[in-house]
Each structure stands twice: as structure tokens, then as C-alpha cells.
RODO-2510 file (C-alpha; in nm, 4 decimals, decimal comma):
residues 160
     n   res          X          Y          Z
     1     m     0,3985   -12,4297    -0,5801
     2     a     0,2530   -12,4554    -0,2292
     3     t    -0,0712   -12,2751    -0,3116
     4     a    -0,1407   -12,4417    -0,6447
     5     n    -0,4046   -12,6748    -0,5022
     6     k    -0,5197   -12,4679    -0,2065
     7     n    -0,7519   -12,1722    -0,1681
     8     l    -0,6055   -11,9563     0,1089
     9     s    -0,9493   -11,8137     0,1938
    10     v    -1,1191   -12,1399     0,2908
    11     y    -1,1673   -12,2122     0,6609
    12     d    -1,4053   -12,4087     0,8796
    13     k    -1,5650   -12,1496     1,1060
    14     t    -1,6865   -12,4191     1,3463
    15     s    -1,3257   -12,5119     1,4294
    16     i    -1,2188   -12,1549     1,5107
    17     p    -1,2602   -11,9895     1,8512
    18     n    -1,4944   -11,6912     1,8668
    19     a    -1,2839   -11,3755     1,8352
    20     k    -1,5230   -11,1363     2,0118
    21     d    -1,3107   -11,1034     2,3265
    22     f    -0,9765   -11,0546     2,1496
    23     r    -0,7971   -10,7374     2,0458
    24     f    -0,5979   -10,7513     1,7221
    25     g    -0,3257   -10,5330     1,5785
    26     i    -0,2637   -10,5218     1,2068
    27     v     0,0566   -10,3625     1,0784
    28     v     0,0470   -10,3004     0,7037
    29     s     0,3328   -10,2171     0,4686
    30     e     0,2663    -9,9243     0,2354
    31     w     0,4897   -10,0830    -0,0312
    32     n     0,2961   -10,2706    -0,3038
    33     t    -0,0333   -10,1281    -0,1735
    34     e    -0,2447   -10,3079    -0,4340
    35     v    -0,1320   -10,6306    -0,2709
    36     t    -0,1172   -10,5235     0,0940
    37     e    -0,4629   -10,3650     0,0856
    38     g    -0,6003   -10,6886    -0,0582
    39     l    -0,4353   -10,8831     0,2230
    40     y    -0,5670   -10,6358     0,4806
    41     n    -0,9208   -10,6637     0,3436
    42     g    -0,9038   -11,0433     0,3606
    43     a    -0,7809   -11,0281     0,7200
    44     i    -1,0500   -10,7825     0,8312
    45     e    -1,3298   -10,9794     0,6656
    46     a    -1,2189   -11,3038     0,8327
    47     l    -1,1738   -11,1431     1,1761
    48     l    -1,5203   -10,9874     1,1631
    49     d    -1,6730   -11,3084     1,0263
    50     c    -1,5306   -11,4941     1,3261
    51     g    -1,6751   -11,2521     1,5810
    52     a    -1,4076   -10,9866     1,6244
    53     v    -1,5375   -10,6416     1,7128
    54     k    -1,4293   -10,3647     1,4748
    55     e    -1,3360   -10,1380     1,7656
    56     n    -1,0933   -10,4058     1,8868
    57     i    -0,8911   -10,4030     1,5658
    58     v    -0,6085   -10,1478     1,5420
    59     r    -0,4331   -10,0748     1,2127
    60     w    -0,0957    -9,9096     1,1714
    61     d     0,0810    -9,8453     0,8428
    62     v     0,4594    -9,8650     0,8019
    63     p     0,6682    -9,7693     0,4967
    64     g     0,7735   -10,1194     0,3889
    65     s     0,8001   -10,4838     0,4886
    66     f     1,1362   -10,4284     0,6575
    67     e     0,9602   -10,1951     0,9040
    68     l     0,6956   -10,4526     0,9991
    69     t     0,9081   -10,5868     1,2841
    70     y     0,9432   -10,2498     1,4558
    71     g     0,5797   -10,1614     1,3928
    72     s     0,4678   -10,4944     1,5391
    73     k     0,6961   -10,4508     1,8400
    74     k     0,5544   -10,1045     1,9132
    75     m     0,1980   -10,2310     1,8591
    76     i     0,2543   -10,4990     2,1227
    77     a     0,4111   -10,2506     2,3652
    78     t     0,1432    -9,9827     2,3381
    79     n    -0,1911   -10,1411     2,2468
    80     k    -0,2409   -10,4520     2,4635
    81     v    -0,3306   -10,6684     2,1660
    82     d    -0,3822   -11,0450     2,1810
    83     a    -0,2193   -11,0980     1,8397
    84     v    -0,0603   -10,8937     1,5626
    85     i    -0,0842   -10,9615     1,1901
    86     a     0,2155   -10,8249     0,9967
    87     i     0,1110   -10,7659     0,6348
    88     g     0,3595   -10,7038     0,3569
    89     s     0,4590   -10,7857     0,0020
    90     v     0,8100   -10,8185    -0,1356
    91     i     0,8418   -10,8840    -0,5076
    92     q     1,1625   -11,0161    -0,6644
    93     g     1,3596   -10,7521    -0,8488
    94     e     1,6905   -10,7467    -1,0295
    95     t     1,9092   -10,7114    -0,7189
    96     k     1,9718   -10,9004    -0,3944
    97     h     1,7612   -10,6444    -0,2039
    98     f     1,4701   -10,8929    -0,2189
    99     d     1,6730   -11,1576    -0,0341
   100     f     1,7830   -10,9197     0,2409
   101     v     1,4373   -10,7735     0,3020
   102     c     1,2664   -11,1153     0,3038
   103     s     1,5228   -11,2693     0,5366
   104     a     1,5345   -10,9761     0,7796
   105     t     1,1555   -10,9480     0,7933
   106     a     1,1051   -11,3187     0,8562
   107     q     1,3782   -11,3240     1,1213
   108     g     1,2450   -11,0108     1,2890
   109     i     0,8930   -11,1477     1,3165
   110     k     1,0285   -11,4812     1,4383
   111     d     1,2276   -11,2945     1,7045
   112     l     0,9132   -11,1169     1,8270
   113     n     0,7417   -11,4532     1,8631
   114     v     1,0305   -11,5804     2,0739
   115     l     1,0802   -11,2663     2,2832
   116     t     0,7217   -11,1589     2,3544
   117     d     0,4082   -11,3309     2,4762
   118     t     0,2029   -11,1858     2,1905
   119     p     0,1890   -11,3883     1,8695
   120     v     0,2872   -11,2072     1,5517
   121     i     0,1502   -11,3659     1,2353
   122     f     0,3721   -11,3551     0,9261
   123     c     0,1509   -11,2383     0,6394
   124     v     0,4269   -11,1273     0,4042
   125     l     0,4089   -11,2426     0,0466
   126     t     0,7501   -11,3057    -0,1119
   127     d     0,6694   -11,3551    -0,4769
   128     n     0,8624   -11,3636    -0,8016
   129     n     0,6281   -11,1184    -0,9725
   130     l     0,3256   -10,8957    -0,9178
   131     q     0,0812   -11,1464    -1,0668
   132     q     0,1767   -11,4106    -0,8110
   133     a     0,1174   -11,1559    -0,5338
   134     i    -0,2219   -11,0572    -0,6762
   135     d    -0,3191   -11,4245    -0,7031
   136     r    -0,2526   -11,4657    -0,3277
   137     s    -0,4083   -11,1399    -0,2055
   138     g    -0,7635   -11,1989    -0,3240
   139     g    -0,7018   -11,3561    -0,6649
   140     k    -0,7216   -11,7093    -0,7956
   141     h    -0,5487   -11,8631    -0,4927
   142     g    -0,7665   -11,6806    -0,2408
   143     n    -0,6277   -11,4487     0,0209
   144     k    -0,3297   -11,5036     0,2490
   145     g    -0,4730   -11,2246     0,4690
   146     t    -0,7706   -11,4464     0,5459
   147     e    -0,5397   -11,7320     0,6384
   148     a    -0,3342   -11,5000     0,8618
   149     a    -0,6461   -11,3778     1,0435
   150     i    -0,7515   -11,7333     1,1216
   151     a    -0,4017   -11,8049     1,2526
   152     a    -0,4186   -11,4876     1,4658
   153     i    -0,7479   -11,5963     1,6219
   154     k    -0,6168   -11,9436     1,6987
   155     m    -0,2952   -11,8073     1,8471
   156     a    -0,4798   -11,5449     2,0531
   157     a    -0,6964   -11,8224     2,1963
   158     l    -0,3866   -12,0287     2,2726
   159     g    -0,2438   -11,7428     2,4759
   160     n    -0,5572   -11,6839     2,6826
***
């Protein structure tokens, strides 16, 4: 397990650019809200801790992880953001739906990174069960939302 020996919430603030001059978009899936709200909270806390201004953070909600690509695309087109964080949670079920949603979401976000000049950070948990998702959205492994926010800051700085 990739996160077994890592706390996703740990970062060295001295190695991260100040985020005060950047504008961030956060697109959040409404599916598995216990998880996605935890990820969102981790992202917001890290952005603010690293100097981002609350007024320069825009949040949009979309129905599910599959819709994150379109939401991120529209965020880029309409809000002049320096980076977008796409937050979602897909939990393995009894059908192949999990595989299709995970693959399409990952490919869609990858495509945005290739086709636009605005980085889109993949903050979509793809876990086998709810407990694994909770452990990575503010639980025993920290918060993947925090890690995504740090990546967003670094990528925004790279683009400016």
C-alpha cells in the first residue's frame, strides 16, 4: 500500500512557494460527501496555510467523480484560475462501474493537463472500501486533499 508509511498531510512549508498571488479552483464531487468534504477541508487548510487568500479560492460542486473533468474544464474557461484541484472519491462496488469511472476520470483530467495551460490536480481517491477512503481524507494516513493543495501551489508557481 503506497500510503502505509506516509502521512499525506505532512509538507515542508519552507519549500513551497507563497500562494498569496494565485487563484485556485476546487471542483468537488457530491458523491461520497463524507470523504470529499474531508478532502476539501484538507485542501483549503493547506492553501490558506501557504498564503492563499480565501477570496481567491472558488469552489464548484458536481454530481460525481465522472463530472470532475467537465467541471474543471468550465472552471478553467470561466474563472481565470492558476490551478484546479479535482476532488472525488470512487469506492469499489460489485460491478465494473468502478473501473469505468476511475479510468474515465483519470483520463479526462490527464487530457485537461495536456490540452490547457492550467494544471488540474487529480485528488480522486479510488479505494476498495469506505474505511480506506476515510483513512486518506483526514484519517490515519492524513489527507490527500492537503497533498493535492501543495501540488496545486507548486504547479501554479511553475506556470507563472
